[in-house]
C-alpha positions in Angstrom: 192.5 137.0 61.5 194.2 135.4 59.0 194.1 137.2 55.7 197.9 138.0 54.4 199.9 134.9 54.0 203.5 135.2 51.9 205.7 132.0 50.8 209.1 132.9 51.4 211.9 131.1 49.3 215.5 130.3 48.8 217.4 128.6 45.9 216.8 125.1 45.9 213.5 125.3 46.9 210.9 122.6 46.4 208.2 122.4 44.2 205.3 120.1 46.0 206.1 121.8 49.5 206.0 125.4 47.8 202.8 124.0 46.6 201.0 123.0 49.2 201.3 126.1 50.6 200.3 127.9 47.1 197.0 125.2 47.1 195.8 126.0 50.4 196.7 129.5 50.8 196.3 130.7 47.0 193.4 129.9 45.3 190.5 132.1 44.9 187.6 130.0 46.2 184.9 132.6 46.7 182.5 131.3 44.2 182.3 128.4 47.2 182.4 131.0 49.9 185.4 130.3 51.5 187.6 133.2 52.0 190.1 134.3 49.9 194.0 135.1 51.0 196.2 137.8 50.2 199.0 135.7 49.2 202.3 136.3 47.5 205.6 134.6 46.7 208.5 136.1 47.9 212.2 135.6 47.0 214.9 135.9 50.0 217.4 135.5 47.2 216.6 138.1 44.1 214.2 138.0 41.4 214.7 134.4 39.7 215.2 131.2 42.4 216.0 127.8 41.2 214.5 124.8 42.2 215.6 121.5 43.4 213.8 120.2 39.8 216.1 121.8 37.9 213.2 124.9 36.6 212.8 128.5 37.9 210.4 130.6 39.7 210.6 134.3 39.5 208.5 136.6 41.5 208.3 140.1 41.7 208.4 140.4 45.6 211.0 140.8 48.2 211.6 140.8 51.6 209.5 143.9 52.0 206.1 142.2 51.7 206.8 140.1 54.5 206.3 142.9 56.5 202.0 142.8 56.0 202.1 138.9 56.4 199.5 137.8 58.9 201.2 134.3 57.6 205.1 133.8 56.8 205.2 130.0 55.5 208.9 128.4 54.5 208.6 125.3 52.5 211.6 123.3 52.5 214.6 123.4 49.7 217.5 121.2 48.6 220.5 121.5 51.4 218.4 123.8 53.8 220.0 121.4 56.5 223.3 122.7 55.7 223.0 126.0 54.2 223.7 129.1 56.0 220.2 131.8 56.0 220.4 135.0 54.5 220.3 137.3 57.9 217.8 140.0 56.4 215.2 137.3 55.8 216.3 135.8 59.3 215.7 139.5 60.8 212.4 139.5 58.9 211.0 136.6 60.3 211.9 137.5 64.2 209.7 140.9 63.3 206.9 139.0 62.0 206.5 137.2 65.3 207.2 140.2 67.8 204.5 141.9 65.8 202.1 139.6 66.0 202.4 137.4 63.1 202.6 133.8 62.6 205.5 131.4 60.6 205.1 128.0 59.4 207.8 125.3 57.9 206.9 122.9 55.7 209.4 119.7 56.3 213.6 121.1 56.2 211.9 124.7 56.2 211.9 124.3 60.0 215.9 125.1 59.5 215.5 128.5 58.8 213.1 128.8 61.7 216.1 127.4 64.1 218.6 129.7 62.7 216.4 133.0 63.1 216.0 131.6 66.8 212.5 130.7 66.7 212.2 127.9 68.0 214.6 128.0 71.5 212.8 126.5 73.9 210.5 125.3 71.9 208.8 121.6 70.5 209.2 121.2 66.5 208.5 119.0 63.8 210.5 118.2 60.9 210.3 115.0 58.4 212.3 112.0 60.3 215.0 111.9 58.1 216.5 115.5 59.5 215.3 115.0 63.1 218.6 114.4 64.3 220.7 116.9 62.4 218.0 119.5 63.8 218.5 118.1 67.4 222.2 118.4 66.6 222.4 121.9 65.1 220.2 123.3 67.3 220.2 122.0 71.0 217.8 124.6 72.3 214.8 123.0 70.3 213.1 119.7 70.9 212.3 117.5 68.5 208.9 115.5 68.0 209.9 113.0 65.6 206.8 110.8 65.4 204.2 113.6 64.7 203.0 115.2 61.7 203.1 118.8 63.0 203.2 120.8 65.8 201.8 124.1 67.0 203.7 125.6 69.2 201.9 129.4 68.9 203.1 131.8 66.8 205.2 128.8 65.2 203.7 125.7 63.7 206.2 123.5 61.9 205.0 120.1 60.1 207.2 116.9 59.1 208.0 115.6 55.2 206.4 116.7 52.4 202.4 116.0 52.6 202.6 116.7 56.7 202.7 120.3 55.4 199.0 119.9 54.4 198.2 118.6 57.6 199.7 121.7 59.4 198.1 124.2 56.5 194.8 122.8 57.2 194.8 123.1 61.2 196.0 126.4 60.8 192.7 127.5 58.9 190.7 125.0 60.9 191.8 126.7 64.0 191.2 130.8 62.8 188.4 129.9 60.4 186.9 126.4 61.4 186.5 123.3 60.7 183.5 124.0 57.9 186.2 126.3 55.8 188.9 123.5 56.5 186.8 121.1 55.6 185.8 122.8 52.2 189.2 123.3 51.5 190.4 119.9 52.1 187.4 118.5 49.9 189.0 120.6 46.6 192.3 119.3 46.9 190.7 115.6 48.0 192.7 115.0 50.9 191.0 114.3 54.3 191.0 117.5 56.6 193.0 115.6 59.6 195.1 112.6 59.2 195.5 110.3 62.4 197.9 108.9 64.0 201.9 110.5 62.7 204.7 109.9 60.9 206.1 107.1 63.2 204.3 104.6 60.7 206.0 106.3 57.7 210.0 106.2 59.3 212.4 103.1 58.3 214.3 102.3 61.2 215.6 98.9 61.6 217.0 98.3 64.8 220.9 98.8 64.6 222.9 95.8 63.7 225.2 96.8 66.5 228.3 94.5 67.3 227.0 91.6 70.1 230.0 90.0 71.4 228.1 88.1 74.3 224.2 88.0 73.7 224.3 88.0 69.7 223.3 84.3 69.3 220.4 85.3 71.7 219.7 88.1 69.3 219.5 85.5 66.7 217.4 82.9 68.4 214.9 85.8 69.7 213.8 87.4 65.8 213.6 84.1 65.1 211.3 83.3 68.2 209.1 86.6 68.3 206.0 84.0 68.9 206.9 82.5 71.8 207.2 84.5 75.5 210.5 84.5 77.0 211.5 85.6 80.3 215.0 86.8 80.8 215.8 84.2 82.8 215.2 81.8 79.9 217.4 84.0 77.5 220.1 84.1 80.1 220.0 80.4 80.3 220.7 80.6 76.7 223.3 82.7 76.9 225.1 81.1 80.0 224.9 83.6 82.5 223.5 84.6 85.1 219.7 86.7 84.9 221.9 90.0 86.4 224.6 89.8 84.1 223.0 89.2 81.0 220.3 92.2 81.8 223.4 94.4 82.3 225.6 93.2 78.8 221.9 93.0 76.7 221.9 97.0 77.9 225.0 97.6 77.0 225.3 96.0 73.9 222.1 96.4 72.3 221.1 100.1 74.0 217.6 98.6 75.0 216.4 95.8 77.4 215.5 92.4 76.6 211.8 93.5 76.9 211.9 96.2 75.0 214.2 94.9 71.8 211.9 92.5 71.6 208.6 94.3 71.7 210.4 96.6 69.0 211.1 93.8 66.8 207.6 91.8 67.4 206.1 95.4 65.7 208.7 96.1 63.0 207.7 92.1 62.2 204.2 92.8 62.2 204.7 96.1 60.0 206.4 93.3 57.6 203.5 91.1 57.4 200.8 93.9 57.2 202.4 95.1 54.2 203.4 91.7 52.6 200.8 89.4 53.4 196.9 89.0 53.2 197.3 87.2 56.9 194.3 88.1 59.3 195.3 90.6 62.4 194.8 87.7 64.6 196.9 85.7 62.9 199.7 88.3 62.5 199.5 88.8 66.4 199.8 85.3 66.9 203.2 85.3 64.7 204.5 87.8 66.1 203.9 87.2 69.9 201.2 89.9 70.9 198.8 87.1 71.2 195.7 88.6 70.6 194.4 91.2 68.3 193.6 93.3 71.3 196.8 93.3 72.1 198.7 94.3 68.8 196.6 97.2 68.4 197.1 98.6 71.7 201.2 98.1 71.0 200.9 98.9 67.3 198.9 102.5 68.4 201.7 102.9 71.2 204.7 102.2 68.8 203.3 103.8 65.6 200.1 106.1 66.3 198.0 103.9 64.4 196.2 101.1 63.8 197.1 97.3 62.3 193.9 98.0 59.9 194.7 101.5 59.2 198.5 101.3 58.8 197.3 98.2 56.4 195.2 100.3 54.1 197.6 102.9 54.4 200.7 101.1 52.6 198.3 98.1 50.8 195.4 100.4 49.8 191.7 100.5 51.3 190.7 97.1 49.2 193.3 95.1 52.0 192.1 96.1 54.8 
């Protein structure tokens, strides 16, 4: 049972991510019939810790408090991706998992779990901004870049900031049922479960790599996303044989013509959903998807959410 929870901090901790854990597990809601957790904030680096916002956090609890926790949460912190961690903390996290406790990270807190070796051979989530760095530094783990959280029991990892709420509520739902998770979510004024993943929040325009032979064709393709074109037609524009064009395109862009134009169409659809009041049907026509159904299918595949849900997220419910 989930009863004893500890949030362990290092210097530079992010207050919001710490607050997420405190809000879910550190508040007495027994007046509503909700469980009360034995909750503590633990320091891994002395009684007084600095936050990345400039104020300090004090706690009487040291690493010994982790030995009794059913769940150890590691919130994000400044430069967690680049620093070394106290060996005593890493050893305490390993002991916790060995005795059957769970560990949960919020955003860059995942680097601490990875340094402890708890993610070797496991999938994990992290803020999209840190995904490549995490994968480079710890090649034995598998980064899921598009999700809000990953449950590889007993290790749970979440993506950036508010995704920590999703992960914490998921664990409450798993251990204590949807009714408890839903009541906590209502008190927090957040959805008990969010559809989609963090793919919809990632800034990832296509790289502007030098394209010696297909550059002019790329410009033309960007300007004519509404047209259906074949590799043969594109090759004619580039004055090449189709096979030669396809090979050069792959070499210079790292992808195929079909995938390149599909990604550009999704990006353009995102821009129009965020910045205009055009209908989904009109956007589908302008971006070459043809129908709203086709746009929705590709949008869900690429971003894990629907066009209408995406518009609501970025422009508010009145825009959908």
